[in-house]
Every structure is written in C-alpha cells, then in structure tokens.
PQR file with spaces between the fields and no chain letter, atoms N, CA, C, O and H, PARSE charges and radii, in Angstrom:
ATOM       1  N    MET     1      11.882   20.683   -1.706 -0.4000 1.5000
ATOM       2  CA   MET     1      11.501   20.075   -2.962 -0.0000 2.0000
ATOM       3  C    MET     1      11.487   21.161   -4.041  0.5500 1.7000
ATOM       4  O    MET     1      11.020   22.275   -3.807 -0.5500 1.4000
ATOM       5  N    LYS     2      11.996   20.829   -5.203 -0.4000 1.5000
ATOM       6  CA   LYS     2      12.084   21.788   -6.285 -0.0000 2.0000
ATOM       7  C    LYS     2      10.755   21.884   -7.033  0.5500 1.7000
ATOM       8  O    LYS     2       9.975   20.933   -7.076 -0.5500 1.4000
ATOM       9  H    LYS     2      12.376   19.923   -5.394  0.4000 1.0000
ATOM      10  N    ALA     3      10.521   23.045   -7.614 -0.4000 1.5000
ATOM      11  CA   ALA     3       9.288   23.271   -8.354 -0.0000 2.0000
ATOM      12  C    ALA     3       9.201   22.354   -9.567  0.5500 1.7000
ATOM      13  O    ALA     3       8.111   21.904   -9.922 -0.5500 1.4000
ATOM      14  H    ALA     3      11.155   23.818   -7.579  0.4000 1.0000
ATOM      15  N    SER     4      10.326   22.072  -10.204 -0.4000 1.5000
ATOM      16  CA   SER     4      10.305   21.199  -11.378 -0.0000 2.0000
ATOM      17  C    SER     4       9.853   19.782  -11.008  0.5500 1.7000
ATOM      18  O    SER     4       9.177   19.120  -11.795 -0.5500 1.4000
ATOM      19  H    SER     4      11.211   22.437   -9.916  0.4000 1.0000
ATOM      20  N    GLU     5      10.228   19.323   -9.815 -0.4000 1.5000
ATOM      21  CA   GLU     5       9.788   18.004   -9.357 -0.0000 2.0000
ATOM      22  C    GLU     5       8.280   17.998   -9.125  0.5500 1.7000
ATOM      23  O    GLU     5       7.600   17.021   -9.439 -0.5500 1.4000
ATOM      24  H    GLU     5      10.777   19.861   -9.177  0.4000 1.0000
ATOM      25  N    LEU     6       7.765   19.093   -8.576 -0.4000 1.5000
ATOM      26  CA   LEU     6       6.340   19.181   -8.307 -0.0000 2.0000
ATOM      27  C    LEU     6       5.533   19.303   -9.600  0.5500 1.7000
ATOM      28  O    LEU     6       4.440   18.746   -9.705 -0.5500 1.4000
ATOM      29  H    LEU     6       8.318   19.886   -8.321  0.4000 1.0000
ATOM      30  N    ARG     7       6.065   20.026  -10.578 -0.4000 1.5000
ATOM      31  CA   ARG     7       5.344   20.201  -11.845 -0.0000 2.0000
ATOM      32  C    ARG     7       5.206   18.890  -12.598  0.5500 1.7000
ATOM      33  O    ARG     7       4.284   18.724  -13.397 -0.5500 1.4000
ATOM      34  H    ARG     7       6.953   20.478  -10.493  0.4000 1.0000
ATOM      35  N    ALA     8       6.115   17.959  -12.351 -0.4000 1.5000
ATOM      36  CA   ALA     8       6.070   16.666  -13.035 -0.0000 2.0000
ATOM      37  C    ALA     8       4.949   15.769  -12.495  0.5500 1.7000
ATOM      38  O    ALA     8       4.568   14.798  -13.148 -0.5500 1.4000
ATOM      39  H    ALA     8       6.865   18.093  -11.702  0.4000 1.0000
ATOM      40  N    LYS     9       4.422   16.087  -11.313 -0.4000 1.5000
ATOM      41  CA   LYS     9       3.372   15.276  -10.704 -0.0000 2.0000
ATOM      42  C    LYS     9       1.994   15.707  -11.193  0.5500 1.7000
ATOM      43  O    LYS     9       1.803   16.837  -11.642 -0.5500 1.4000
ATOM      44  H    LYS     9       4.732   16.877  -10.783  0.4000 1.0000
ATOM      45  N    ASP    10       1.037   14.784  -11.097 -0.4000 1.5000
ATOM      46  CA   ASP    10      -0.336   15.126  -11.465 -0.0000 2.0000
ATOM      47  C    ASP    10      -1.056   15.717  -10.252  0.5500 1.7000
ATOM      48  O    ASP    10      -0.479   15.828   -9.170 -0.5500 1.4000
ATOM      49  H    ASP    10       1.192   13.866  -10.732  0.4000 1.0000
ATOM      50  N    GLY    11      -2.315   16.093  -10.442 -0.4000 1.5000
ATOM      51  CA   GLY    11      -3.078   16.781   -9.400 -0.0000 2.0000
ATOM      52  C    GLY    11      -3.255   15.965   -8.134  0.5500 1.7000
ATOM      53  O    GLY    11      -3.108   16.491   -7.030 -0.5500 1.4000
ATOM      54  H    GLY    11      -2.784   16.003  -11.320  0.4000 1.0000
ATOM      55  N    ALA    12      -3.570   14.677   -8.281 -0.4000 1.5000
ATOM      56  CA   ALA    12      -3.780   13.832   -7.107 -0.0000 2.0000
ATOM      57  C    ALA    12      -2.491   13.663   -6.306  0.5500 1.7000
ATOM      58  O    ALA    12      -2.510   13.673   -5.075 -0.5500 1.4000
ATOM      59  H    ALA    12      -3.689   14.250   -9.177  0.4000 1.0000
ATOM      60  N    ALA    13      -1.387   13.508   -7.007 -0.4000 1.5000
ATOM      61  CA   ALA    13      -0.101   13.358   -6.323 -0.0000 2.0000
ATOM      62  C    ALA    13       0.292   14.653   -5.612  0.5500 1.7000
ATOM      63  O    ALA    13       0.891   14.623   -4.537 -0.5500 1.4000
ATOM      64  H    ALA    13      -1.372   13.499   -8.007  0.4000 1.0000
ATOM      65  N    LEU    14      -0.048   15.777   -6.215 -0.4000 1.5000
ATOM      66  CA   LEU    14       0.240   17.063   -5.572 -0.0000 2.0000
ATOM      67  C    LEU    14      -0.587   17.247   -4.308  0.5500 1.7000
ATOM      68  O    LEU    14      -0.082   17.734   -3.296 -0.5500 1.4000
ATOM      69  H    LEU    14      -0.535   15.801   -7.088  0.4000 1.0000
ATOM      70  N    GLU    15      -1.850   16.861   -4.364 -0.4000 1.5000
ATOM      71  CA   GLU    15      -2.691   16.969   -3.173 -0.0000 2.0000
ATOM      72  C    GLU    15      -2.169   16.074   -2.054  0.5500 1.7000
ATOM      73  O    GLU    15      -2.191   16.459   -0.885 -0.5500 1.4000
ATOM      74  H    GLU    15      -2.260   16.466   -5.186  0.4000 1.0000
ATOM      75  N    LYS    16      -1.703   14.889   -2.410 -0.4000 1.5000
ATOM      76  CA   LYS    16      -1.126   13.986   -1.418 -0.0000 2.0000
ATOM      77  C    LYS    16       0.142   14.597   -0.829  0.5500 1.7000
ATOM      78  O    LYS    16       0.375   14.512    0.376 -0.5500 1.4000
ATOM      79  H    LYS    16      -1.685   14.576   -3.360  0.4000 1.0000
ATOM      80  N    GLU    17       0.957   15.209   -1.680 -0.4000 1.5000
ATOM      81  CA   GLU    17       2.198   15.848   -1.230 -0.0000 2.0000
ATOM      82  C    GLU    17       1.906   16.993   -0.269  0.5500 1.7000
ATOM      83  O    GLU    17       2.596   17.145    0.740 -0.5500 1.4000
ATOM      84  H    GLU    17       0.767   15.278   -2.659  0.4000 1.0000
ATOM      85  N    VAL    18       0.895   17.796   -0.568 -0.4000 1.5000
ATOM      86  CA   VAL    18       0.511   18.898    0.324 -0.0000 2.0000
ATOM      87  C    VAL    18       0.084   18.346    1.683  0.5500 1.7000
ATOM      88  O    VAL    18       0.464   18.888    2.721 -0.5500 1.4000
ATOM      89  H    VAL    18       0.335   17.673   -1.387  0.4000 1.0000
ATOM      90  N    GLY    19      -0.697   17.282    1.679 -0.4000 1.5000
ATOM      91  CA   GLY    19      -1.121   16.669    2.931 -0.0000 2.0000
ATOM      92  C    GLY    19       0.051   16.165    3.757  0.5500 1.7000
ATOM      93  O    GLY    19       0.090   16.346    4.974 -0.5500 1.4000
ATOM      94  H    GLY    19      -1.006   16.842    0.836  0.4000 1.0000
ATOM      95  N    GLU    20       1.004   15.532    3.086 -0.4000 1.5000
ATOM      96  CA   GLU    20       2.181   15.028    3.789 -0.0000 2.0000
ATOM      97  C    GLU    20       3.010   16.176    4.357  0.5500 1.7000
ATOM      98  O    GLU    20       3.523   16.088    5.472 -0.5500 1.4000
ATOM      99  H    GLU    20       0.973   15.385    2.097  0.4000 1.0000
ATOM     100  N    LEU    21       3.137   17.249    3.585 -0.4000 1.5000
ATOM     101  CA   LEU    21       3.902   18.405    4.056 -0.0000 2.0000
ATOM     102  C    LEU    21       3.221   19.079    5.242  0.5500 1.7000
ATOM     103  O    LEU    21       3.890   19.525    6.174 -0.5500 1.4000
ATOM     104  H    LEU    21       2.721   17.320    2.679  0.4000 1.0000
ATOM     105  N    LEU    22       1.893   19.154    5.207 -0.4000 1.5000
ATOM     106  CA   LEU    22       1.166   19.739    6.336 -0.0000 2.0000
ATOM     107  C    LEU    22       1.351   18.900    7.599  0.5500 1.7000
ATOM     108  O    LEU    22       1.496   19.441    8.695 -0.5500 1.4000
ATOM     109  H    LEU    22       1.349   18.792    4.450  0.4000 1.0000
ATOM     110  N    THR    23       1.344   17.590    7.441 -0.4000 1.5000
ATOM     111  CA   THR    23       1.569   16.696    8.578 -0.0000 2.0000
ATOM     112  C    THR    23       2.981   16.879    9.125  0.5500 1.7000
ATOM     113  O    THR    23       3.184   16.945   10.337 -0.5500 1.4000
ATOM     114  H    THR    23       1.226   17.151    6.550  0.4000 1.0000
ATOM     115  N    LYS    24       3.950   16.959    8.220 -0.4000 1.5000
ATOM     116  CA   LYS    24       5.340   17.159    8.638 -0.0000 2.0000
ATOM     117  C    LYS    24       5.492   18.485    9.381  0.5500 1.7000
ATOM     118  O    LYS    24       6.174   18.560   10.404 -0.5500 1.4000
ATOM     119  H    LYS    24       3.784   16.905    7.235  0.4000 1.0000
ATOM     120  N    HIS    25       4.848   19.532    8.855 -0.4000 1.5000
ATOM     121  CA   HIS    25       4.939   20.849    9.488 -0.0000 2.0000
ATOM     122  C    HIS    25       4.313   20.827   10.886  0.5500 1.7000
ATOM     123  O    HIS    25       4.844   21.432   11.817 -0.5500 1.4000
ATOM     124  H    HIS    25       4.294   19.472    8.025  0.4000 1.0000
ATOM     125  N    PHE    26       3.199   20.136   11.024 -0.4000 1.5000
ATOM     126  CA   PHE    26       2.553   20.028   12.336 -0.0000 2.0000
ATOM     127  C    PHE    26       3.480   19.328   13.336  0.5500 1.7000
ATOM     128  O    PHE    26       3.629   19.774   14.473 -0.5500 1.4000
ATOM     129  H    PHE    26       2.767   19.645   10.267  0.4000 1.0000
ATOM     130  N    LYS    27       4.101   18.228   12.897 -0.4000 1.5000
ATOM     131  CA   LYS    27       5.012   17.499   13.780 -0.0000 2.0000
ATOM     132  C    LYS    27       6.198   18.361   14.189  0.5500 1.7000
ATOM     133  O    LYS    27       6.639   18.317   15.338 -0.5500 1.4000
ATOM     134  H    LYS    27       3.980   17.866   11.973  0.4000 1.0000
ATOM     135  N    LEU    28       6.716   19.148   13.240 -0.4000 1.5000
ATOM     136  CA   LEU    28       7.831   20.040   13.563 -0.0000 2.0000
ATOM     137  C    LEU    28       7.403   21.109   14.565  0.5500 1.7000
ATOM     138  O    LEU    28       8.166   21.458   15.466 -0.5500 1.4000
ATOM     139  H    LEU    28       6.357   19.184   12.307  0.4000 1.0000
ATOM     140  N    ARG    29       6.180   21.630   14.409 -0.4000 1.5000
ATOM     141  CA   ARG    29       5.686   22.634   15.361 -0.0000 2.0000
ATOM     142  C    ARG    29       5.546   22.036   16.752  0.5500 1.7000
ATOM     143  O    ARG    29       5.847   22.704   17.741 -0.5500 1.4000
ATOM     144  H    ARG    29       5.561   21.346   13.677  0.4000 1.0000
ATOM     145  N    MET    30       5.097   20.801   16.845 -0.4000 1.5000
ATOM     146  CA   MET    30       4.967   20.153   18.143 -0.0000 2.0000
ATOM     147  C    MET    30       6.340   19.913   18.770  0.5500 1.7000
ATOM     148  O    MET    30       6.506   20.058   19.981 -0.5500 1.4000
ATOM     149  H    MET    30       4.852   20.258   16.041  0.4000 1.0000
ATOM     150  N    GLN    31       7.322   19.546   17.947 -0.4000 1.5000
ATOM     151  CA   GLN    31       8.677   19.367   18.458 -0.0000 2.0000
ATOM     152  C    GLN    31       9.239   20.690   18.973  0.5500 1.7000
ATOM     153  O    GLN    31       9.932   20.726   19.989 -0.5500 1.4000
ATOM     154  H    GLN    31       7.188   19.428   16.963  0.4000 1.0000
ATOM     155  N    LYS    32       8.934   21.771   18.265 -0.4000 1.5000
ATOM     156  CA   LYS    32       9.406   23.086   18.709 -0.0000 2.0000
ATOM     157  C    LYS    32       8.749   23.463   20.036  0.5500 1.7000
ATOM     158  O    LYS    32       9.408   24.004   20.924 -0.5500 1.4000
ATOM     159  H    LYS    32       8.371   21.742   17.440  0.4000 1.0000
ATOM     160  N    ALA    33       7.468   23.181   20.170 -0.4000 1.5000
ATOM     161  CA   ALA    33       6.741   23.530   21.387 -0.0000 2.0000
ATOM     162  C    ALA    33       7.265   22.760   22.593  0.5500 1.7000
ATOM     163  O    ALA    33       7.264   23.279   23.709 -0.5500 1.4000
ATOM     164  H    ALA    33       6.933   22.742   19.449  0.4000 1.0000
ATOM     165  N    THR    34       7.712   21.533   22.377 -0.4000 1.5000
ATOM     166  CA   THR    34       8.236   20.728   23.482 -0.0000 2.0000
ATOM     167  C    THR    34       9.752   20.829   23.582  0.5500 1.7000
ATOM     168  O    THR    34      10.383   20.095   24.342 -0.5500 1.4000
ATOM     169  H    THR    34       7.713   21.111   21.470  0.4000 1.0000
ATOM     170  N    GLN    35      10.329   21.741   22.810 -0.4000 1.5000
ATOM     171  CA   GLN    35      11.771   22.023   22.802 -0.0000 2.0000
ATOM     172  C    GLN    35      12.604   20.805   22.442  0.5500 1.7000
ATOM     173  O    GLN    35      13.672   20.582   23.011 -0.5500 1.4000
ATOM     174  H    GLN    35       9.817   22.337   22.192  0.4000 1.0000
ATOM     175  N    GLN    36      12.111   20.020   21.495 -0.4000 1.5000
ATOM     176  CA   GLN    36      12.841   18.858   21.005 -0.0000 2.0000
ATOM     177  C    GLN    36      13.404   19.094   19.611  0.5500 1.7000
ATOM     178  O    GLN    36      14.143   18.257   19.093 -0.5500 1.4000
ATOM     179  H    GLN    36      11.244   20.201   21.032  0.4000 1.0000
ATOM     180  N    LEU    37      13.062   20.228   18.995 -0.4000 1.5000
ATOM     181  CA   LEU    37      13.496   20.517   17.632 -0.0000 2.0000
ATOM     182  C    LEU    37      14.905   21.079   17.661  0.5500 1.7000
ATOM     183  O    LEU    37      15.161   22.084   18.324 -0.5500 1.4000
ATOM     184  H    LEU    37      12.461   20.908   19.415  0.4000 1.0000
ATOM     185  N    SER    38      15.817   20.440   16.950 -0.4000 1.5000
ATOM     186  CA   SER    38      17.201   20.898   16.937 -0.0000 2.0000
ATOM     187  C    SER    38      17.493   21.810   15.741  0.5500 1.7000
ATOM     188  O    SER    38      18.336   22.703   15.834 -0.5500 1.4000
ATOM     189  H    SER    38      15.609   19.624   16.412  0.4000 1.0000
ATOM     190  N    ASN    39      16.805   21.592   14.627 -0.4000 1.5000
ATOM     191  CA   ASN    39      17.049   22.380   13.428 -0.0000 2.0000
ATOM     192  C    ASN    39      15.814   23.229   13.129  0.5500 1.7000
ATOM     193  O    ASN    39      14.876   22.763   12.481 -0.5500 1.4000
ATOM     194  H    ASN    39      16.120   20.867   14.551  0.4000 1.0000
ATOM     195  N    HIS    40      15.817   24.461   13.598 -0.4000 1.5000
ATOM     196  CA   HIS    40      14.653   25.321   13.462 -0.0000 2.0000
ATOM     197  C    HIS    40      14.420   25.789   12.027  0.5500 1.7000
ATOM     198  O    HIS    40      13.321   26.239   11.703 -0.5500 1.4000
ATOM     199  H    HIS    40      16.578   24.840   14.124  0.4000 1.0000
ATOM     200  N    SER    41      15.410   25.694   11.179 -0.4000 1.5000
ATOM     201  CA   SER    41      15.231   26.116    9.789 -0.0000 2.0000
ATOM     202  C    SER    41      14.303   25.179    9.030  0.5500 1.7000
ATOM     203  O    SER    41      13.776   25.554    7.982 -0.5500 1.4000
ATOM     204  H    SER    41      16.303   25.328   11.442  0.4000 1.0000
ATOM     205  N    GLU    42      14.093   23.973    9.536 -0.4000 1.5000
ATOM     206  CA   GLU    42      13.177   23.025    8.892 -0.0000 2.0000
ATOM     207  C    GLU    42      11.754   23.562    8.848  0.5500 1.7000
ATOM     208  O    GLU    42      11.013   23.281    7.906 -0.5500 1.4000
ATOM     209  H    GLU    42      14.520   23.669   10.387  0.4000 1.0000
ATOM     210  N    LEU    43      11.366   24.334    9.861 -0.4000 1.5000
ATOM     211  CA   LEU    43      10.012   24.915    9.877 -0.0000 2.0000
ATOM     212  C    LEU    43       9.804   25.817    8.669  0.5500 1.7000
ATOM     213  O    LEU    43       8.790   25.704    7.980 -0.5500 1.4000
ATOM     214  H    LEU    43      11.967   24.563   10.626  0.4000 1.0000
ATOM     215  N    GLY    44      10.734   26.694    8.411 -0.4000 1.5000
ATOM     216  CA   GLY    44      10.620   27.611    7.279 -0.0000 2.0000
ATOM     217  C    GLY    44      10.669   26.891    5.947  0.5500 1.7000
ATOM     218  O    GLY    44       9.922   27.219    5.025 -0.5500 1.4000
ATOM     219  H    GLY    44      11.558   26.786    8.971  0.4000 1.0000
ATOM     220  N    LYS    45      11.550   25.909    5.847 -0.4000 1.5000
ATOM     221  CA   LYS    45      11.662   25.144    4.600 -0.0000 2.0000
ATOM     222  C    LYS    45      10.364   24.409    4.297  0.5500 1.7000
ATOM     223  O    LYS    45       9.900   24.389    3.157 -0.5500 1.4000
ATOM     224  H    LYS    45      12.156   25.642    6.596  0.4000 1.0000
ATOM     225  N    THR    46       9.783   23.805    5.330 -0.4000 1.5000
ATOM     226  CA   THR    46       8.536   23.073    5.142 -0.0000 2.0000
ATOM     227  C    THR    46       7.406   24.012    4.756  0.5500 1.7000
ATOM     228  O    THR    46       6.589   23.687    3.894 -0.5500 1.4000
ATOM     229  H    THR    46      10.160   23.821    6.256  0.4000 1.0000
ATOM     230  N    ARG    47       7.359   25.175    5.390 -0.4000 1.5000
ATOM     231  CA   ARG    47       6.311   26.145    5.073 -0.0000 2.0000
ATOM     232  C    ARG    47       6.430   26.623    3.627  0.5500 1.7000
ATOM     233  O    ARG    47       5.420   26.787    2.943 -0.5500 1.4000
ATOM     234  H    ARG    47       8.023   25.439    6.090  0.4000 1.0000
ATOM     235  N    ARG    48       7.657   26.845    3.161 -0.4000 1.5000
ATOM     236  CA   ARG    48       7.858   27.262    1.773 -0.0000 2.0000
ATOM     237  C    ARG    48       7.512   26.141    0.797  0.5500 1.7000
ATOM     238  O    ARG    48       6.970   26.397   -0.278 -0.5500 1.4000
ATOM     239  H    ARG    48       8.478   26.712    3.717  0.4000 1.0000
ATOM     240  N    ASP    49       7.823   24.907    1.168 -0.4000 1.5000
ATOM     241  CA   ASP    49       7.471   23.763    0.318 -0.0000 2.0000
ATOM     242  C    ASP    49       5.956   23.624    0.183  0.5500 1.7000
ATOM     243  O    ASP    49       5.446   23.308   -0.891 -0.5500 1.4000
ATOM     244  H    ASP    49       8.263   24.699    2.041  0.4000 1.0000
ATOM     245  N    ILE    50       5.242   23.864    1.287 -0.4000 1.5000
ATOM     246  CA   ILE    50       3.778   23.806    1.248 -0.0000 2.0000
ATOM     247  C    ILE    50       3.244   24.874    0.300  0.5500 1.7000
ATOM     248  O    ILE    50       2.373   24.599   -0.526 -0.5500 1.4000
ATOM     249  H    ILE    50       5.657   24.121    2.160  0.4000 1.0000
ATOM     250  N    ALA    51       3.764   26.083    0.420 -0.4000 1.5000
ATOM     251  CA   ALA    51       3.308   27.176   -0.440 -0.0000 2.0000
ATOM     252  C    ALA    51       3.620   26.883   -1.903  0.5500 1.7000
ATOM     253  O    ALA    51       2.801   27.148   -2.783 -0.5500 1.4000
ATOM     254  H    ALA    51       4.471   26.307    1.091  0.4000 1.0000
ATOM     255  N    ARG    52       4.795   26.340   -2.157 -0.4000 1.5000
ATOM     256  CA   ARG    52       5.197   26.018   -3.527 -0.0000 2.0000
ATOM     257  C    ARG    52       4.271   24.958   -4.111  0.5500 1.7000
ATOM     258  O    ARG    52       3.829   25.085   -5.253 -0.5500 1.4000
ATOM     259  H    ARG    52       5.460   26.124   -1.443  0.4000 1.0000
ATOM     260  N    ALA    53       3.976   23.924   -3.346 -0.4000 1.5000
ATOM     261  CA   ALA    53       3.112   22.843   -3.833 -0.0000 2.0000
ATOM     262  C    ALA    53       1.689   23.343   -4.062  0.5500 1.7000
ATOM     263  O    ALA    53       1.056   22.976   -5.052 -0.5500 1.4000
ATOM     264  H    ALA    53       4.335   23.821   -2.418  0.4000 1.0000
ATOM     265  N    LYS    54       1.182   24.178   -3.153 -0.4000 1.5000
ATOM     266  CA   LYS    54      -0.175   24.711   -3.319 -0.0000 2.0000
ATOM     267  C    LYS    54      -0.264   25.624   -4.523  0.5500 1.7000
ATOM     268  O    LYS    54      -1.275   25.626   -5.225 -0.5500 1.4000
ATOM     269  H    LYS    54       1.696   24.476   -2.349  0.4000 1.0000
ATOM     270  N    THR    55       0.780   26.402   -4.774 -0.4000 1.5000
ATOM     271  CA   THR    55       0.794   27.296   -5.934 -0.0000 2.0000
ATOM     272  C    THR    55       0.748   26.497   -7.227  0.5500 1.7000
ATOM     273  O    THR    55      -0.026   26.823   -8.127 -0.5500 1.4000
ATOM     274  H    THR    55       1.601   26.401   -4.204  0.4000 1.0000
ATOM     275  N    ILE    56       1.559   25.464   -7.332 -0.4000 1.5000
ATOM     276  CA   ILE    56       1.596   24.649   -8.542 -0.0000 2.0000
ATOM     277  C    ILE    56       0.281   23.897   -8.714  0.5500 1.7000
ATOM     278  O    ILE    56      -0.198   23.736   -9.837 -0.5500 1.4000
ATOM     279  H    ILE    56       2.188   25.199   -6.601  0.4000 1.0000
ATOM     280  N    LEU    57      -0.308   23.435   -7.608 -0.4000 1.5000
ATOM     281  CA   LEU    57      -1.603   22.765   -7.674 -0.0000 2.0000
ATOM     282  C    LEU    57      -2.674   23.719   -8.204  0.5500 1.7000
ATOM     283  O    LEU    57      -3.495   23.330   -9.035 -0.5500 1.4000
ATOM     284  H    LEU    57       0.081   23.565   -6.696  0.4000 1.0000
ATOM     285  N    ALA    58      -2.666   24.955   -7.730 -0.4000 1.5000
ATOM     286  CA   ALA    58      -3.637   25.951   -8.204 -0.0000 2.0000
ATOM     287  C    ALA    58      -3.429   26.249   -9.693  0.5500 1.7000
ATOM     288  O    ALA    58      -4.396   26.416  -10.436 -0.5500 1.4000
ATOM     289  H    ALA    58      -1.999   25.270   -7.055  0.4000 1.0000
ATOM     290  N    GLN    59      -2.173   26.313  -10.123 -0.4000 1.5000
ATOM     291  CA   GLN    59      -1.890   26.556  -11.536 -0.0000 2.0000
ATOM     292  C    GLN    59      -2.411   25.408  -12.404  0.5500 1.7000
ATOM     293  O    GLN    59      -2.985   25.636  -13.469 -0.5500 1.4000
ATOM     294  H    GLN    59      -1.387   26.177   -9.520  0.4000 1.0000
ATOM     295  N    LYS    60      -2.206   24.184  -11.940 -0.4000 1.5000
ATOM     296  CA   LYS    60      -2.681   23.030  -12.703 -0.0000 2.0000
ATOM     297  C    LYS    60      -4.207   23.005  -12.777  0.5500 1.7000
ATOM     298  O    LYS    60      -4.772   22.672  -13.819 -0.5500 1.4000
ATOM     299  H    LYS    60      -1.739   23.999  -11.075  0.4000 1.0000
ATOM     300  N    LYS    61      -4.871   23.354  -11.683 -0.4000 1.5000
ATOM     301  CA   LYS    61      -6.333   23.399  -11.691 -0.0000 2.0000
ATOM     302  C    LYS    61      -6.829   24.485  -12.631  0.5500 1.7000
ATOM     303  O    LYS    61      -7.824   24.291  -13.330 -0.5500 1.4000
ATOM     304  H    LYS    61      -4.413   23.625  -10.837  0.4000 1.0000
ATOM     305  N    LYS    62      -6.152   25.615  -12.656 -0.4000 1.5000
ATOM     306  CA   LYS    62      -6.542   26.717  -13.533 -0.0000 2.0000
ATOM     307  C    LYS    62      -6.364   26.319  -15.000  0.5500 1.7000
ATOM     308  O    LYS    62      -7.213   26.630  -15.835 -0.5500 1.4000
ATOM     309  H    LYS    62      -5.344   25.772  -12.088  0.4000 1.0000
ATOM     310  N    GLU    63      -5.261   25.630  -15.313 -0.4000 1.5000
ATOM     311  CA   GLU    63      -5.034   25.160  -16.678 -0.0000 2.0000
ATOM     312  C    GLU    63      -6.079   24.137  -17.079  0.5500 1.7000
ATOM     313  O    GLU    63      -6.530   24.133  -18.225 -0.5500 1.4000
ATOM     314  H    GLU    63      -4.572   25.377  -14.634  0.4000 1.0000
ATOM     315  N    ALA    64      -6.471   23.272  -16.160 -0.4000 1.5000
ATOM     316  CA   ALA    64      -7.450   22.231  -16.477 -0.0000 2.0000
ATOM     317  C    ALA    64      -8.835   22.840  -16.711  0.5500 1.7000
ATOM     318  O    ALA    64      -9.638   22.287  -17.463 -0.5500 1.4000
ATOM     319  H    ALA    64      -6.105   23.276  -15.229  0.4000 1.0000
ATOM     320  N    ALA    65      -9.111   23.972  -16.070 -0.4000 1.5000
ATOM     321  CA   ALA    65     -10.414   24.611  -16.221 -0.0000 2.0000
ATOM     322  C    ALA    65     -10.562   25.291  -17.574  0.5500 1.7000
ATOM     323  O    ALA    65     -11.680   25.525  -18.032 -0.5500 1.4000
ATOM     324  H    ALA    65      -8.459   24.421  -15.459  0.4000 1.0000
ATOM     325  N    LYS    66      -9.459   25.606  -18.207 -0.4000 1.5000
ATOM     326  CA   LYS    66      -9.529   26.299  -19.517 -0.0000 2.0000
ATOM     327  C    LYS    66      -9.963   25.399  -20.624  0.5500 1.7000
ATOM     328  O    LYS    66     -10.067   25.836  -21.770 -0.5500 1.4000
ATOM     329  H    LYS    66      -8.550   25.416  -17.835  0.4000 1.0000
C-alpha cells in the first residue's frame, strides 16, 4: 500500500488498516511455520506496510495534538 493512499485516510481508518495488516502478517507467519507459504516476500511487504501505516498514524496524532 502506498503512503499517499494511507495519508488520505482518517485516524480510525488507519487504526483499522493496522489491525488488518497485523492479522494478515500473523496468518502469513503461521503459513510459513507450517511450510504452506509459497511467496516468502509477502512477509517483508506486510511488515513494511505495517510500519508505514503506524508511522502515518503517529504523524496524524502528532498533528492533531498541536
């Protein structure tokens, strides 16, 4: 997911997106553990998406506090 797409969302939508990404990452980790994961690059992509969403969420909270 691109940062511009995330910046267009509000705080509640970003929190929901982070939750969904964390769930997706957990499922991918379980697939890897049971050797059912075929595309291992998805783990890294999901982890980066989580970090990107959390960063933008923190920026929005900081702006709202000002």
